C-alpha positions as CSV (number, residue, x, y, z in Angstrom):
1,X,-26.3,-94.6,-2.1
2,X,-25.2,-94.5,-5.6
3,X,-27.7,-92.1,-6.4
4,X,-26.6,-90.0,-3.5
5,X,-22.9,-90.1,-4.8
6,X,-24.1,-89.2,-8.1
7,X,-25.8,-86.1,-6.7
8,X,-23.0,-85.2,-4.5
9,X,-20.5,-85.3,-7.5
10,X,-22.9,-83.1,-9.6
11,X,-23.0,-80.5,-6.9
12,X,-19.3,-80.7,-6.7
13,X,-18.7,-80.0,-10.5
14,X,-21.2,-77.4,-10.3
15,X,-19.6,-75.7,-7.4
16,X,-16.1,-75.8,-9.2
17,X,-17.8,-74.6,-12.5
18,X,-19.4,-71.7,-10.2
19,X,-15.8,-70.9,-8.9
20,X,-14.4,-71.0,-12.3
21,X,-17.2,-68.5,-13.5
22,X,-16.8,-66.2,-10.6
23,X,-13.0,-66.2,-11.1
24,X,-13.4,-65.5,-14.7
25,X,-16.1,-62.5,-14.0
26,X,-13.5,-61.4,-11.2
27,X,-10.8,-61.3,-14.0
28,X,-13.1,-59.4,-16.3
29,X,-13.9,-56.8,-13.6
30,X,-10.1,-56.3,-12.8
31,X,-9.4,-55.9,-16.5
32,X,-12.1,-53.3,-16.8
33,X,-10.8,-51.3,-13.7
34,X,-7.4,-51.8,-15.0
35,X,-8.4,-50.1,-18.3
36,X,-10.1,-47.2,-16.4
37,X,-7.2,-46.7,-14.2
38,X,-5.0,-46.8,-17.4
39,X,-7.4,-44.3,-19.0
40,X,-7.4,-42.1,-16.1
41,X,-3.6,-42.2,-15.9
42,X,-3.5,-41.4,-19.6
43,X,-5.9,-38.5,-19.0
44,X,-3.8,-37.2,-16.3
45,X,-0.7,-37.2,-18.4
46,X,-2.4,-35.6,-21.2
47,X,-3.7,-32.7,-18.9
48,X,-0.2,-32.5,-17.2
49,X,1.2,-31.8,-20.7
50,X,-1.5,-29.2,-21.7
51,X,-0.6,-27.5,-18.4
52,X,3.1,-27.4,-19.4
53,X,2.0,-25.8,-22.7
54,X,-0.2,-23.5,-21.1
55,X,2.7,-22.4,-18.6
56,X,5.0,-21.8,-21.7
57,X,2.5,-19.9,-23.8
58,X,1.3,-17.8,-20.8
59,X,4.9,-16.9,-19.8
60,X,6.1,-16.4,-23.3
61,X,3.1,-14.0,-23.8
62,X,3.9,-12.2,-20.5
63,X,7.4,-11.6,-21.6
64,X,6.6,-10.1,-24.8
65,X,3.6,-8.1,-23.7
66,X,5.2,-6.2,-20.8
67,X,8.4,-5.7,-22.9
68,X,7.0,-4.0,-25.9
69,X,3.4,-2.8,-25.2
70,X,2.4,0.7,-25.0
71,X,-0.6,2.4,-26.0
72,X,0.2,6.0,-26.4
73,X,4.1,6.1,-26.2
74,X,5.1,7.1,-22.8
75,X,1.8,8.7,-21.8
76,X,0.5,6.3,-18.8
77,X,2.8,3.6,-20.0
78,X,3.0,2.1,-16.8
79,X,-0.8,1.7,-16.7
80,X,-0.9,0.4,-20.4
81,X,1.8,-2.3,-19.3
82,X,-0.1,-3.2,-16.5
83,X,-3.3,-3.5,-18.3
84,X,-1.5,-5.8,-20.8
85,X,-0.1,-7.9,-17.9
86,X,-3.5,-8.2,-16.5
87,X,-5.1,-9.4,-19.4
88,X,-2.3,-12.1,-20.0
89,X,-2.4,-13.2,-16.5
90,X,-6.5,-13.2,-16.4
91,X,-7.0,-15.1,-19.6
92,X,-4.0,-17.6,-19.2
93,X,-4.3,-18.4,-15.6
94,X,-8.3,-18.8,-16.1
95,X,-7.4,-21.5,-18.7
96,X,-4.8,-22.8,-16.5
97,X,-6.6,-23.3,-13.3
98,X,-9.7,-24.8,-15.1
99,X,-7.1,-27.3,-16.5
100,X,-5.7,-27.8,-13.1
101,X,-9.2,-28.5,-11.6
102,X,-9.9,-31.2,-14.2
103,X,-6.4,-32.7,-13.6
104,X,-7.1,-33.1,-9.9
105,X,-10.7,-34.5,-10.6
106,X,-9.1,-37.3,-13.1
107,X,-6.4,-37.9,-10.4
108,X,-9.0,-38.3,-7.7
109,X,-11.3,-40.6,-9.7
110,X,-8.4,-42.8,-10.8
111,X,-7.7,-43.7,-7.3
112,X,-9.5,-46.6,-5.2
113,X,-12.3,-45.5,-3.2
114,X,-12.1,-45.8,0.5
115,X,-8.3,-45.5,0.5
116,X,-7.2,-43.4,3.2
117,X,-3.7,-42.3,4.5
118,X,-3.0,-41.5,8.1
119,X,-1.8,-38.0,9.1
120,X,1.8,-38.8,9.3
121,X,1.7,-40.2,5.8
122,X,0.2,-37.1,4.6
123,X,2.8,-34.8,6.4
124,X,5.6,-37.0,4.8
125,X,4.3,-36.6,1.7
126,X,3.4,-32.8,1.8
127,X,7.2,-32.4,3.2
128,X,8.4,-34.1,-0.1
129,X,6.4,-32.0,-2.5
130,X,7.0,-28.5,-0.7
131,X,10.4,-26.9,-0.5
132,X,11.2,-24.0,2.2
133,X,10.9,-21.6,-0.7
134,X,7.4,-23.0,-1.4
135,X,6.5,-22.6,2.3
136,X,7.6,-18.9,2.1
137,X,5.7,-18.3,-1.0
138,X,2.5,-19.7,0.3
139,X,3.1,-18.1,3.7
140,X,3.7,-14.8,1.9
141,X,0.2,-15.2,0.0
142,X,-1.6,-15.9,3.1
143,X,-0.2,-13.1,5.2
144,X,-0.8,-10.5,2.3
145,X,-4.2,-11.7,2.2
146,X,-4.5,-11.0,6.1
147,X,-3.0,-7.7,5.6
148,X,-5.7,-6.7,3.5
149,X,-8.5,-7.9,6.1
150,X,-6.3,-6.0,8.8
151,X,-5.8,-2.8,6.9
152,X,-9.6,-2.0,6.2
153,X,-8.7,-0.5,2.8
154,X,-10.4,-3.0,0.9
155,X,-11.2,-1.0,-2.4
156,X,-7.5,0.1,-2.7
157,X,-6.0,-3.3,-1.7
158,X,-7.7,-5.5,-4.5
159,X,-5.6,-3.8,-7.6
160,X,-3.6,-1.2,-5.8
161,X,-2.9,2.5,-6.2
162,X,-3.4,4.0,-9.5
163,X,-0.2,3.9,-11.5
164,X,1.6,1.1,-9.4
165,X,-1.2,-1.4,-9.3
166,X,0.5,-3.6,-7.0
167,X,-2.5,-4.9,-4.9
168,X,-3.5,-8.2,-3.5
169,X,-4.4,-9.4,-7.1
170,X,-0.9,-8.7,-8.3
171,X,0.8,-10.5,-5.4
172,X,-1.6,-13.4,-6.4
173,X,-0.4,-13.3,-9.8
174,X,3.3,-13.3,-8.7
175,X,2.7,-16.5,-6.7
176,X,0.7,-18.2,-9.3
177,X,3.7,-17.5,-12.0
178,X,6.0,-19.0,-9.2
179,X,4.0,-22.0,-8.8
180,X,3.1,-22.7,-12.4
181,X,6.6,-22.3,-13.7
182,X,8.2,-24.2,-10.7
183,X,5.7,-27.4,-11.5
184,X,4.9,-27.2,-15.2
185,X,8.2,-25.4,-16.4
186,X,9.2,-28.0,-18.8
187,X,9.6,-25.8,-21.5
188,X,11.6,-23.2,-19.5
189,X,14.2,-22.9,-22.2
190,X,11.6,-21.8,-24.7
191,X,10.5,-19.2,-22.0
192,X,14.0,-17.9,-21.4
193,X,14.7,-17.4,-25.2
194,X,11.3,-15.4,-25.5
195,X,12.5,-13.6,-22.5
196,X,16.1,-12.6,-23.6
197,X,15.0,-12.2,-27.2
198,X,12.5,-9.5,-25.8
199,X,15.1,-7.9,-23.4
200,X,17.8,-7.8,-26.2
201,X,15.7,-5.5,-28.4
202,X,14.6,-3.5,-25.3
203,X,18.5,-3.0,-24.5
204,X,19.3,-1.9,-28.0
205,X,16.6,0.7,-27.9
206,X,17.8,1.8,-24.7
207,X,21.2,2.4,-26.0
208,X,20.0,4.1,-29.2
209,X,17.7,6.4,-27.3
210,X,20.8,7.6,-25.2
211,X,22.5,8.6,-28.6
212,X,19.0,10.4,-29.2
213,X,18.4,7.9,-32.0
214,X,14.8,6.7,-32.0
215,X,13.9,4.0,-34.0
216,X,10.2,3.3,-32.4
217,X,9.4,7.0,-32.5
218,X,8.6,7.4,-28.7
219,X,10.6,10.5,-28.5
220,X,8.6,12.5,-30.9
221,X,7.5,16.0,-29.4
222,X,9.4,15.3,-26.4
223,X,11.8,17.9,-24.9
224,X,15.4,17.2,-24.1
225,X,15.0,16.9,-20.4
226,X,11.9,14.4,-20.8
227,X,14.2,12.3,-23.1
228,X,16.6,12.2,-20.3
229,X,13.8,10.7,-18.1
230,X,12.4,8.2,-20.4
231,X,14.0,5.2,-21.9
232,X,13.1,2.3,-24.5
233,X,9.9,0.6,-24.4
234,X,9.7,0.8,-20.4
235,X,9.0,4.4,-19.8
236,X,10.6,6.0,-16.7
237,X,14.5,5.4,-16.5
238,X,14.3,3.8,-13.3
239,X,11.6,1.7,-14.3
240,X,13.8,0.5,-17.1
241,X,16.6,-0.2,-15.0
242,X,14.6,-2.5,-12.7
243,X,13.7,-4.6,-15.9
244,X,17.5,-4.6,-16.6
245,X,18.4,-5.5,-13.3
246,X,16.3,-8.8,-13.5
247,X,17.0,-9.7,-17.2
248,X,20.7,-8.9,-17.5
249,X,22.2,-11.5,-15.2
250,X,20.3,-14.2,-17.4
251,X,22.4,-13.4,-20.5
252,X,25.6,-13.2,-18.4
253,X,25.1,-16.7,-17.0
254,X,24.9,-18.1,-20.7
255,X,28.2,-16.3,-21.5
256,X,29.8,-17.6,-18.6
257,X,28.7,-21.2,-18.3
258,X,27.6,-22.2,-21.8
259,X,29.7,-25.0,-23.3
260,X,28.7,-24.5,-27.0
261,X,30.5,-21.6,-29.0
262,X,27.3,-20.5,-30.7
263,X,25.5,-20.0,-27.2
264,X,28.6,-18.4,-25.8
265,X,28.7,-15.9,-28.5
266,X,25.1,-15.2,-28.4
267,X,25.4,-14.6,-24.5
268,X,28.4,-12.5,-25.1
269,X,26.5,-10.3,-27.6
270,X,23.7,-10.2,-25.0
271,X,25.9,-9.2,-22.2
272,X,27.5,-6.4,-24.3
273,X,24.3,-4.8,-25.1
274,X,23.2,-5.2,-21.4
275,X,26.4,-3.4,-20.2
276,X,26.2,-0.7,-22.9
277,X,22.6,0.2,-21.5
278,X,23.5,-0.2,-17.8
279,X,26.4,2.4,-18.1
280,X,24.0,4.8,-19.8
281,X,20.7,4.3,-18.1
282,X,21.9,6.8,-15.5
283,X,20.5,5.4,-12.2
284,X,23.0,4.6,-9.4
285,X,20.7,1.9,-8.0
286,X,21.5,-0.2,-11.1
287,X,25.2,-0.2,-10.1
288,X,24.1,-1.8,-6.6
289,X,22.3,-4.5,-8.8
290,X,25.4,-5.0,-10.9
291,X,27.4,-5.6,-7.5
292,X,25.1,-8.0,-6.5
293,X,24.9,-10.3,-9.2
294,X,28.6,-10.0,-10.0
295,X,29.5,-11.1,-6.4
296,X,27.0,-14.1,-6.8
297,X,28.9,-15.1,-10.3
298,X,32.2,-14.6,-8.6
299,X,31.3,-17.0,-5.7
300,X,30.5,-19.5,-8.1
301,X,33.0,-18.8,-10.6
302,X,36.3,-19.3,-8.4
303,X,35.5,-23.0,-8.0
304,X,36.8,-23.7,-11.4
305,X,39.8,-22.3,-13.4
306,X,37.8,-22.3,-16.7
307,X,34.9,-20.2,-15.1
308,X,37.3,-18.0,-13.2
309,X,38.8,-17.2,-16.5
310,X,35.5,-16.3,-18.0
311,X,34.4,-14.1,-15.0
312,X,37.6,-12.1,-16.0
313,X,36.3,-11.8,-19.3
314,X,33.0,-10.4,-18.2
315,X,34.6,-7.8,-16.0
316,X,36.9,-6.8,-19.1
317,X,33.9,-6.5,-21.3
318,X,32.1,-4.2,-18.8
319,X,34.8,-1.7,-18.7
320,X,35.6,-1.8,-22.3
321,X,31.8,-1.4,-23.3
322,X,31.8,1.5,-20.8
323,X,34.7,3.2,-22.3
324,X,33.1,2.4,-25.9
325,X,29.8,4.2,-24.9
326,X,32.0,7.3,-23.8
327,X,32.9,7.9,-27.4
328,X,29.5,6.7,-28.9
329,X,27.5,9.3,-26.7
330,X,29.3,12.0,-28.2
331,X,27.7,11.4,-31.5
332,X,24.4,13.1,-30.4
333,X,24.9,14.3,-27.0
334,X,21.7,15.2,-25.0
335,X,22.8,18.5,-23.1
336,X,19.9,17.9,-20.7
337,X,21.2,14.6,-19.4
338,X,23.1,15.2,-16.3
339,X,25.1,12.0,-15.2
340,X,24.7,10.5,-11.8
341,X,27.8,9.8,-9.7
342,X,28.7,6.4,-10.8
343,X,27.5,6.8,-14.5
344,X,29.8,9.6,-14.9
345,X,32.7,7.7,-13.3
346,X,32.2,4.8,-15.7
347,X,31.8,7.0,-18.8
348,X,34.5,9.7,-18.1
349,X,36.6,8.8,-15.1
350,X,40.3,8.1,-15.3
351,X,40.2,5.3,-12.8
352,X,37.9,3.1,-15.2
353,X,40.7,3.2,-17.7
354,X,43.0,1.9,-14.9
355,X,40.5,-0.8,-14.1
356,X,40.3,-1.8,-17.6
357,X,43.8,-2.3,-18.1
358,X,44.1,-4.2,-14.6
359,X,41.3,-6.8,-16.0
360,X,43.0,-7.1,-19.3
361,X,46.3,-8.1,-17.6
362,X,44.3,-10.4,-15.1
363,X,42.9,-12.1,-18.3
364,X,46.3,-12.6,-19.8
365,X,47.7,-13.8,-16.4
366,X,45.0,-16.4,-16.0
367,X,45.1,-17.6,-19.5
368,X,49.0,-17.9,-19.2
369,X,48.4,-20.4,-16.3
370,X,45.6,-22.5,-17.8
371,X,47.7,-25.4,-17.9
372,X,48.9,-25.2,-14.3
373,X,47.2,-26.9,-11.2
374,X,44.5,-25.4,-10.0
375,X,44.1,-25.0,-6.3
376,X,40.1,-25.0,-6.2
377,X,40.1,-25.2,-2.4
378,X,42.3,-22.4,-1.7
379,X,40.2,-20.3,-4.4
380,X,37.1,-21.1,-2.5
381,X,38.5,-19.1,0.3
382,X,38.8,-16.2,-1.9
383,X,35.2,-16.2,-2.6
384,X,34.5,-16.2,1.0
385,X,36.9,-13.5,1.4
386,X,35.0,-11.3,-1.3
387,X,31.5,-12.1,0.4
388,X,33.0,-10.9,3.8
389,X,34.7,-7.9,2.1
390,X,31.4,-6.8,0.6
391,X,29.6,-7.2,4.2
392,X,32.4,-5.3,5.9
393,X,32.0,-2.5,3.0
394,X,28.3,-2.2,3.4
395,X,28.8,-2.1,7.4
396,X,31.6,0.4,7.1
397,X,29.6,2.8,4.5
398,X,26.7,2.8,6.8
399,X,28.7,3.6,9.8
400,X,30.4,6.4,8.0
401,X,27.2,7.8,6.8
402,X,26.0,7.9,10.4
403,X,29.0,9.2,11.9
404,X,29.2,11.9,9.1
405,X,25.8,13.1,9.7
406,X,26.3,13.6,13.3
407,X,29.4,15.6,12.7
408,X,31.9,13.4,15.0
409,X,34.5,12.6,12.2
410,X,37.8,14.4,12.0
411,X,37.6,17.5,10.1
412,X,39.8,16.4,7.3
413,X,37.9,13.1,7.0
414,X,34.5,14.8,7.1
415,X,35.6,17.4,4.5
416,X,36.6,14.7,2.0
417,X,33.5,12.7,2.7
418,X,31.3,15.7,2.1
419,X,32.5,15.7,-1.5
420,X,30.6,12.7,-2.0
421,X,26.7,13.2,-1.9
422,X,26.2,9.6,-0.5
423,X,28.1,10.3,2.8
424,X,25.8,13.3,3.6
425,X,22.6,12.0,5.1
426,X,19.9,14.5,5.0
427,X,16.3,14.7,3.5
428,X,17.7,15.1,-0.1
429,X,19.9,11.9,0.5
430,X,19.5,9.4,-2.5
431,X,17.0,11.8,-4.6
432,X,14.7,12.4,-1.6
433,X,15.0,8.8,-0.3
434,X,16.4,10.4,3.0
435,X,13.2,12.1,3.8
436,X,11.0,9.1,2.5
437,X,12.7,6.6,4.5
438,X,12.7,8.7,7.8
439,X,8.8,9.4,7.4
440,X,8.3,5.7,6.7
441,X,10.0,4.5,9.8
442,X,8.0,7.1,11.9
443,X,4.9,5.6,10.4
444,X,5.7,2.2,11.3
445,X,6.8,3.1,14.8
446,X,3.2,4.9,15.3
447,X,1.2,1.9,14.0
448,X,-0.9,-0.5,16.2
449,X,0.2,-4.0,17.2
450,X,-2.0,-5.4,14.6
451,X,-0.8,-3.2,11.8
452,X,2.9,-3.8,13.0
453,X,2.2,-7.7,12.7
454,X,0.0,-7.9,9.8
455,X,0.4,-4.6,7.8
456,X,-2.2,-2.2,6.2
457,X,-2.8,-4.1,2.9
458,X,-1.1,-4.7,-0.2
459,X,-0.1,-1.5,-2.2
460,X,-2.1,0.6,0.7
461,X,0.7,2.6,2.2
462,X,-0.5,5.8,0.4
463,X,-4.3,5.1,1.7
464,X,-2.9,4.5,5.3
465,X,-0.8,8.0,5.0
466,X,-3.7,9.8,3.9
467,X,-5.8,8.6,6.7
468,X,-3.5,8.7,9.5
469,X,-0.5,11.0,8.6
470,X,-2.2,13.3,5.8
471,X,-1.2,16.4,7.5
472,X,2.5,15.6,8.1
473,X,2.6,14.1,4.5
474,X,1.1,17.5,2.8
475,X,3.7,19.4,4.7
476,X,6.5,17.1,3.0
477,X,5.5,16.6,-0.4
478,X,2.3,18.8,-0.9
479,X,-0.1,17.4,-3.3
480,X,2.1,14.6,-4.3
481,X,1.0,11.0,-3.2
482,X,3.7,9.1,-1.6
483,X,2.8,5.6,-2.8
484,X,5.5,3.6,-1.2
485,X,8.8,3.9,0.8
486,X,11.3,3.6,-2.3
487,X,12.7,0.6,-0.5
488,X,10.7,-2.6,-1.4
489,X,11.7,-4.2,2.0
490,X,10.5,-1.4,4.1
491,X,7.2,-1.2,1.8
492,X,6.7,-4.8,2.4
493,X,7.1,-4.3,6.2
494,X,4.4,-1.4,6.1
495,X,1.9,-3.0,3.7
496,X,2.3,-6.8,4.9
497,X,3.7,-6.4,8.4
498,X,6.4,-8.2,10.3
499,X,5.0,-11.7,9.2
500,X,4.4,-10.9,5.6
501,X,7.8,-9.1,5.3
502,X,9.7,-12.0,6.9
503,X,7.9,-14.6,4.4
504,X,8.5,-12.3,1.6
505,X,12.0,-12.0,2.1
506,X,12.2,-15.5,2.9
507,X,11.3,-16.2,-0.6
508,X,14.4,-14.6,-2.1
509,X,17.0,-15.9,0.6
510,X,15.9,-19.4,0.8
511,X,15.8,-19.8,-3.1
512,X,19.2,-18.2,-3.5
513,X,20.7,-20.3,-1.0
514,X,19.3,-23.6,-2.2
515,X,20.1,-22.8,-5.9
516,X,23.7,-21.8,-5.0
517,X,24.1,-25.1,-3.3
518,X,23.3,-27.1,-6.1
519,X,24.3,-25.0,-9.1
520,X,26.4,-27.9,-10.5
521,X,23.4,-29.6,-11.8
522,X,22.3,-26.9,-14.1
523,X,23.8,-23.3,-14.8
524,X,20.4,-22.0,-15.0
525,X,20.3,-22.2,-11.2
526,X,23.2,-19.6,-11.0
527,X,21.0,-17.3,-13.2
528,X,18.1,-17.5,-11.1
529,X,19.9,-16.9,-8.1
530,X,21.8,-14.0,-9.6
531,X,18.7,-12.2,-11.0
532,X,17.0,-12.8,-7.3
533,X,20.0,-11.0,-5.7
534,X,20.2,-8.2,-8.6
535,X,16.6,-7.5,-7.7
536,X,17.0,-7.4,-4.1
537,X,19.9,-5.1,-4.2
538,X,18.2,-2.7,-7.0
539,X,14.9,-2.7,-4.8
540,X,16.5,-1.5,-1.8
541,X,16.1,1.7,-3.3
542,X,13.2,1.1,-5.6
543,X,9.9,-0.7,-5.3
544,X,7.6,-3.4,-6.9
545,X,6.2,-2.8,-10.3
546,X,5.0,-4.6,-13.4
547,X,8.4,-4.4,-15.3
548,X,10.4,-6.2,-13.0
549,X,8.5,-8.1,-10.3
550,X,6.6,-10.7,-12.6
551,X,10.0,-11.7,-14.0
552,X,11.9,-12.3,-11.0
553,X,9.1,-14.4,-10.0
554,X,9.6,-16.3,-13.2
555,X,13.0,-16.7,-12.7
556,X,12.7,-18.1,-8.9
557,X,10.0,-20.7,-10.5
558,X,12.4,-21.6,-13.0
559,X,15.2,-22.1,-10.7
560,X,12.7,-24.2,-8.4
561,X,11.7,-26.6,-11.7
562,X,15.3,-27.0,-12.5
563,X,16.2,-28.0,-8.8
564,X,13.3,-30.4,-8.8
565,X,14.1,-32.0,-11.9
566,X,17.9,-32.5,-10.9
567,X,16.2,-34.1,-7.4
568,X,14.2,-36.5,-9.6
569,X,17.0,-37.7,-11.5
570,X,19.0,-38.3,-8.0
571,X,21.3,-35.5,-8.6
572,X,20.3,-33.5,-5.3
């Protein structure tokens, strides 16, 4: 019996020792797994940082390259800028996407194998990570790809029409800009500094060009009428104005909301240069952009006394700069430069002197009441009233144009309106946009259901017109090619169909709405919203191109990043 008990005791001790050994081995395995998990986490963090650096470098390079690159002066400058843009995008995003693939691989290897999530959890996480603006961006990418398949113009759809280059690859690049900056835009202030610094130089050159002072040599060998058509480092004046429409609201935002005196001063200088260029670039479409972003600023500024005072200062600065440019433009006038209606009004009109005086009085009045209680709630109704007034003004203007074109207005009113070209709808309206818009509407009406829903392909409007409406287009424009509808939203409808156009418009509408709801978290949200509205207003009369569209997606992505950062901190 004693032997048996001794054997049992030995086995018991051996069992306890075995358990301890197993426990020690298990602890060692866990330590190794923890080290591997820590290494994976560390690797993922490093890759995330690398992607943030790549995004900052890529966007900075884009801002500088598109702003300044030109191969041979104004000769084919649009193609030259797009070539530079394409090189930056392909080179930068190739590295970015490789880093992203490695990041995803590290993340997947860092997770325990066999761990699964049910569908409901996946949907919940997807909803947390994607905003409504993100969904619109991804939907637009999808429907633009579908439009290429449905249109049938595969070769033209890849890079787009010659000289415009807004094919599907360009649309993909815009989406990638938004996604990269919205997720990896940690150094967005560095990007903004590069963007605004480049834009400021471009503005100054444009102002000097309008005074026939050419510091970059682009005007050498050009006639006076050619100098009137081309401006700064961007080429055609309308292309330059599209760049101005997106870049200018960023500096105005700094001038309105920056707290530090140095940044306010820099914002004021930038704003003054932008206004000086705006009133001399001679494209009436830019004033619709001005109205759009100033309305955004007013809606925000009325909520606080200090920002309302600053808004009055911005208005005063605009009219003061306009009058200063009236005198400066006399130094070296270009006799071939014929002012559009609004440009002539701003520079030479008596009414703008009156408006300048009213803005000065308003500034003094608001300054004198700075120590009195501010009825913020009551002033917010003033902002809503301004928004309503803007909507009513648009409806009334469109109504008057329609009634005037049908000749049903009273004689006295009709004669008065006929003196303003904008109220006389005909083929020549808006520098020929009357004919273009009417033709584009007829083209859409004659499309098949498939093309109505999904479009004819990115930047394939000219290809479709040549194939289906070539005879009518030749009668209207001869050998000239009609590349787009000269209205970006109508062009989106034709190229990407109803679904594509709705998702594209949804990008801007949802972004502006969301950014303005939470602008108190960071004033850059106001700048992103103002740039988007300015772009929408300007391109109601114009089109996508490399001088403006990449930059508005940059601003939208920046706004999304700021919004998400506020959400992570619990501010949203």
